[in-house]
C-alpha positions in Angstrom: 142.8 -136.5 102.2 143.3 -140.1 103.0 141.5 -141.8 106.1 143.0 -142.4 109.0 141.7 -143.7 112.3 143.8 -143.9 115.6 144.5 -146.5 118.2 141.6 -146.2 120.9 143.3 -148.9 123.3 146.7 -147.9 122.3 145.3 -144.6 123.5 144.1 -145.7 126.5 147.1 -147.3 127.5 149.2 -144.3 127.0 147.4 -142.2 129.7 146.7 -145.3 132.7 150.4 -145.9 131.5 151.5 -141.8 132.3 148.9 -141.8 135.1 151.5 -143.9 136.9 153.9 -141.0 137.0 153.1 -139.1 140.0 150.0 -141.3 141.0 148.2 -141.0 143.8 146.4 -143.6 146.0 142.8 -142.5 145.4 143.7 -143.0 141.3 144.6 -139.4 140.2 148.2 -137.6 139.7 149.9 -135.1 141.6 152.0 -133.6 138.9 153.5 -130.7 140.0 155.4 -128.6 137.4 159.5 -128.7 137.9 158.9 -131.4 140.5 161.5 -135.1 140.1 158.1 -135.9 139.4 157.0 -133.5 135.8 160.9 -134.4 135.4 159.9 -138.3 134.8 157.0 -137.4 132.1 159.1 -135.5 130.4 161.8 -137.8 129.9 158.9 -140.5 129.0 157.6 -138.0 126.6 160.7 -136.6 125.2 161.5 -140.3 124.4 158.4 -141.7 122.8 158.7 -138.7 120.4 162.1 -139.5 119.3 161.0 -142.7 118.8 158.8 -141.6 115.8 162.0 -139.1 114.3 160.7 -136.7 115.3 163.1 -133.9 116.9 162.7 -132.3 120.5 163.8 -129.3 121.3 163.2 -127.3 124.6 163.2 -123.3 125.3 164.2 -121.2 127.8 161.0 -122.1 130.2 160.7 -125.2 129.6 158.5 -125.6 127.1 159.1 -128.7 125.2 158.3 -129.0 121.3 158.6 -132.3 119.3 159.0 -131.6 115.6 157.4 -133.6 112.4 158.7 -132.7 109.3 156.5 -131.8 106.4 156.2 -132.0 101.8 156.3 -128.1 102.5 159.0 -126.6 106.0 157.9 -123.3 103.9 155.2 -123.6 105.7 155.1 -122.5 110.0 154.0 -125.8 111.8 150.9 -126.8 112.9 150.6 -126.9 116.7 148.7 -129.8 118.7 149.2 -130.1 122.8 148.6 -129.4 126.2 150.1 -130.0 129.2 150.9 -133.1 131.8 151.4 -131.2 134.9 148.8 -131.7 137.4 146.7 -129.5 140.6 147.8 -131.3 144.0 145.1 -134.0 143.4 144.2 -133.9 140.2 143.0 -136.3 137.2 144.2 -138.6 134.8 143.2 -136.5 131.5 143.3 -132.4 132.2 146.1 -131.7 129.8 147.1 -135.2 129.9 144.5 -136.0 127.1 145.5 -133.3 125.8 149.5 -133.9 125.2 149.1 -137.9 124.6 145.8 -137.8 122.1 148.9 -135.7 120.5 151.0 -138.4 120.6 148.7 -140.7 119.4 147.9 -138.8 115.7 151.4 -138.7 115.2 151.9 -142.4 115.9 148.3 -142.9 113.9 150.3 -140.8 110.4 153.6 -142.3 111.5 152.1 -146.1 111.2 150.2 -144.9 107.8 153.8 -142.8 106.5 151.2 -140.4 106.0 153.0 -137.0 105.7 151.3 -133.6 105.9 152.2 -130.5 104.3 152.3 -128.9 106.2 155.0 -130.0 109.3 153.2 -130.5 112.7 154.7 -129.9 116.5 153.6 -131.6 119.6 153.9 -129.2 122.9 153.7 -129.6 127.0 153.4 -126.0 127.7 155.1 -125.0 131.3 152.9 -124.8 134.0 149.6 -124.4 132.7 148.0 -125.5 135.7 149.7 -122.2 138.3 149.9 -124.2 141.3 152.7 -124.8 142.2 153.9 -121.1 140.4 151.5 -118.5 140.3 149.8 -117.9 137.7 149.0 -120.3 136.0 150.0 -121.0 131.5 153.0 -119.3 132.6 155.1 -121.0 129.5 152.6 -120.4 127.1 152.3 -117.0 128.5 156.0 -116.5 128.0 155.7 -118.1 124.7 153.0 -115.5 123.6 154.7 -112.6 125.0 152.3 -112.1 127.8 155.0 -112.3 130.2 159.2 -112.4 129.5 161.2 -114.6 131.0 162.4 -112.7 134.2 159.3 -112.7 135.4 158.7 -116.8 134.8 161.9 -117.0 136.6 161.0 -114.2 139.5 157.9 -116.7 140.3 158.2 -118.1 144.4 156.3 -121.5 145.2 154.7 -121.1 148.7 157.9 -122.7 150.3 159.9 -119.6 148.5 161.6 -121.7 145.6 162.3 -119.8 142.6 161.5 -121.3 139.5 164.4 -120.6 137.7 165.9 -122.9 140.4 163.4 -125.1 140.0 164.1 -125.8 136.5 167.6 -125.7 137.1 167.2 -128.5 139.4 165.8 -130.8 136.7 167.6 -130.0 133.8 165.3 -129.2 131.8 166.6 -125.2 131.0 166.2 -124.8 127.4 168.7 -123.6 124.8 165.9 -122.4 122.3 165.0 -118.7 123.4 161.2 -118.4 124.9 159.3 -117.1 121.7 160.9 -118.0 119.5 159.3 -121.2 118.1 157.1 -120.5 115.2 154.0 -121.5 115.2 151.0 -121.9 112.3 148.1 -122.4 114.9 147.6 -124.7 117.3 144.8 -127.4 118.3 143.9 -127.8 121.8 142.0 -131.7 123.3 141.1 -131.1 126.9 138.1 -132.6 128.9 135.7 -129.6 129.4 136.0 -129.8 133.0 132.2 -129.1 133.3 129.2 -131.0 132.8 127.6 -129.6 129.4 127.9 -131.8 127.2 127.7 -134.7 129.6 124.2 -133.8 130.0 123.5 -132.6 126.4 124.4 -136.5 125.6 127.2 -134.4 123.3 130.5 -135.9 123.0 132.4 -133.0 121.2 132.4 -129.0 122.5 133.5 -127.5 119.5 136.0 -124.5 121.9 134.7 -120.5 120.2 137.3 -118.7 123.2 137.4 -118.6 126.8 136.0 -116.1 129.8 138.4 -114.1 130.9 139.5 -114.5 134.8 141.5 -111.9 137.2 143.6 -113.8 140.3 144.2 -112.0 143.6 146.1 -112.3 146.3 145.3 -110.7 149.6 147.5 -110.2 153.3 144.8 -109.4 156.2 147.3 -108.7 159.8 145.8 -108.6 163.3 147.1 -108.9 166.4 148.2 -112.4 167.8 146.7 -113.0 170.8 145.8 -115.2 173.8 141.9 -117.4 172.8 141.0 -117.8 176.3 141.9 -114.0 177.8 141.4 -112.1 175.2 138.0 -110.2 174.7 136.0 -110.1 171.6 135.1 -106.6 171.6 139.8 -106.5 171.6 140.5 -109.4 169.3 141.9 -107.6 165.9 141.6 -111.4 164.2 143.4 -111.8 160.6 141.3 -115.1 160.0 137.7 -113.6 160.6 138.3 -110.8 158.3 139.4 -113.3 156.3 136.4 -115.3 156.6 133.9 -112.1 155.5 136.2 -111.4 152.3 134.9 -115.3 151.1 131.8 -114.2 151.5 132.0 -111.3 150.0 133.7 -113.0 146.8 130.8 -115.5 146.7 128.7 -112.2 146.9 130.0 -111.0 143.7 130.1 -113.9 142.0 125.9 -113.6 142.2 125.2 -110.6 141.5 127.7 -111.1 138.2 125.8 -113.9 136.3 127.4 -116.3 134.8 130.6 -115.3 136.8 132.2 -117.1 139.1 134.2 -116.4 142.7 136.1 -118.8 144.6 138.8 -118.7 147.7 140.6 -122.2 147.0 144.0 -121.6 148.9 143.9 -119.8 152.8 147.5 -120.1 154.9 147.0 -118.8 158.3 149.4 -117.6 161.2 150.5 -119.0 163.4 147.7 -122.2 162.9 147.9 -122.7 166.7 143.9 -123.4 168.1 144.6 -121.1 171.0 146.2 -118.2 169.1 143.6 -116.0 167.1 145.3 -115.7 164.2 147.4 -112.1 163.4 147.8 -113.7 160.1 145.6 -115.1 156.9 147.4 -115.1 153.1 144.4 -116.2 150.6 143.9 -116.3 147.2 140.5 -114.9 144.8 139.4 -116.1 141.7 137.2 -113.8 139.4 135.8 -115.6 136.3 133.4 -114.2 134.1 133.0 -114.3 129.7 133.0 -110.5 129.5 135.7 -108.7 130.8 133.3 -105.7 131.5 132.3 -107.9 133.6 135.7 -108.9 135.8 136.4 -104.9 135.7 132.5 -104.4 137.7 133.4 -107.4 140.0 137.2 -106.3 140.7 135.6 -102.1 141.7 133.1 -104.0 144.4 136.2 -106.1 145.5 138.2 -103.6 146.6 136.4 -101.8 148.6 134.2 -104.4 150.0 137.8 -105.4 151.3 139.5 -101.9 152.9 135.6 -101.6 154.4 136.7 -104.7 156.4 140.1 -104.5 157.3 138.5 -101.4 158.8 135.7 -102.7 160.4 138.1 -105.5 162.0 141.3 -103.2 162.6 143.3 -105.3 160.0 145.6 -104.1 157.2 144.9 -105.6 153.8 147.5 -105.8 151.5 145.5 -106.8 147.5 147.4 -107.6 144.9 146.4 -108.9 141.4 148.1 -111.5 140.0 147.2 -112.3 137.0 144.7 -110.8 134.6 144.0 -113.5 131.5 141.2 -111.1 129.4 138.3 -112.7 126.9 139.7 -114.7 124.4 137.9 -115.6 121.0 139.5 -118.4 119.0 139.9 -118.7 115.4 137.1 -119.2 112.6 139.3 -121.7 110.5 140.3 -122.7 113.1 136.8 -123.8 114.5 136.0 -124.7 111.1 138.5 -127.5 110.7 136.9 -128.3 113.9 133.1 -128.4 113.0 134.0 -130.3 109.6 136.2 -133.0 111.9 133.3 -133.7 113.1 131.3 -133.9 111.2 133.3 -136.6 109.4 133.6 -138.5 112.6 129.5 -138.9 112.7 129.4 -137.4 115.9 127.2 -133.9 116.6 128.7 -131.1 118.5 128.1 -128.4 120.7 129.3 -124.9 120.8 131.1 -124.0 124.0 132.9 -121.3 125.8 135.4 -122.9 127.9 135.0 -121.8 131.8 138.8 -123.0 132.9 141.8 -121.4 131.6 143.7 -123.0 129.0 146.9 -122.2 126.6 145.2 -121.6 123.7 143.7 -118.7 124.6 147.6 -117.2 125.1 148.5 -118.6 122.3 145.0 -117.6 120.4 147.4 -114.0 120.4 150.5 -114.5 118.3 148.9 -117.7 116.0 144.8 -119.1 114.9 144.3 -121.7 117.5 141.1 -123.5 118.6 140.2 -126.3 121.6 137.9 -129.8 121.6 136.5 -130.5 124.4 135.4 -133.7 125.4 132.6 -135.2 128.3 133.8 -135.7 132.1 131.7 -137.7 134.4 130.1 -135.3 136.9 131.9 -132.1 135.3 134.0 -133.3 138.0 137.9 -131.8 137.1 140.8 -130.8 139.5 140.0 -134.2 141.7 141.7 -137.2 141.4 138.1 -138.7 141.0 138.0 -137.2 137.7 137.0 -139.8 134.7 136.7 -139.8 131.4 135.6 -143.0 129.2 137.6 -144.5 126.6 135.6 -144.0 123.6 135.2 -139.9 124.4 139.0 -139.5 124.8 139.1 -141.8 121.4 136.2 -139.0 119.9 137.9 -136.7 121.1 141.5 -137.3 119.1 139.8 -138.7 116.4 138.3 -135.3 116.0 141.3 -133.3 116.4 143.2 -136.3 113.5 140.5 -134.9 111.1 140.6 -130.9 112.2 144.5 -131.1 111.5 143.6 -132.8 108.2 141.2 -130.3 107.2 143.5 -127.5 108.8 146.8 -129.0 106.9 144.9 -128.7 103.6 143.4 -125.7 103.7 146.8 -124.1 104.6 148.6 -125.8 101.7 145.7 -124.2 99.7 145.8 -120.9 100.6 149.6 -121.0 100.7 151.0 -122.2 97.4 153.8 -120.8 96.1 
């Protein structure tokens, strides 16, 4: 197997180049899925892949696939990739590194004239973040059969725009049936989005799985009234109810370590300084490595919301909008990552991802794993998100090594 080395500076320059598409004054990126800036980065990605001789196809939910042929096209392609959409105040590396690291892998192979046994497929998944259309990981979820296209098309953003209309607006409704693109495996490079690797001084996280996640949407309805003339004991304050539920979310998570619970989205109506809030919408995010513990967290949540609503004279509507079970990644893919790190002389640490990723859904239909690199202070979903050139390069080199290792093993195991 040829000893190929990526070009670290080229990778870094590409990251900085794409960061200008949707770039924010604070140095981050706001590139919500299926917006004009998402179209711009998709168009850029397509041009770069075609310049390498890849054939780019797009499926019905906008997932993009750039195919580099191999020696043996009877083998399903090895997938590489992540996502190019971001949070409203996202950083330059979350998701982006996995796609652009994959692009650097293809560039390195092309520069060396190296032909893999299996085809390679560089992927940009649609709506991984879930910040515009809930739930997250929507494109990979449709690909894996977790959701159908009709469900994806029906998703609404907070302005009431349908996913189906947004994808048509940017002309990224592809003609390939969603889920029909075959994958022999998937390797996803990503920043850790947590503090463990940095704290332990390790460059590479070997991701063995992803913790379970559940999202809920809650509507609490009380009564709007004048703040000055409505006695405290006669109020039906929806925001007070939301505040008490948020405290319960925090308490429940503390009682189920290492589980976490968060309310990160809240909207109140009418949002006026001298009107008691009559309606509040908010979203709850529960996560835990064990599905059984996640179920217990949910069992604690629903009665707590009902009790709070009854105490304050509110109507409560609770809807579970996403349930992603805990995932264990493929042993052969994990072994390839370990071998790739050894070849680069890098120490590794086994780690379970606290965040959701496209690989978690693809693991249902193809052998999959992930590679983590550190991020400063564990900070992500923030414009200040930061990862060093050397760390991006290390992760991308391990990605290349792992793919070549897996490709060799795949060729041996699939000999006629």
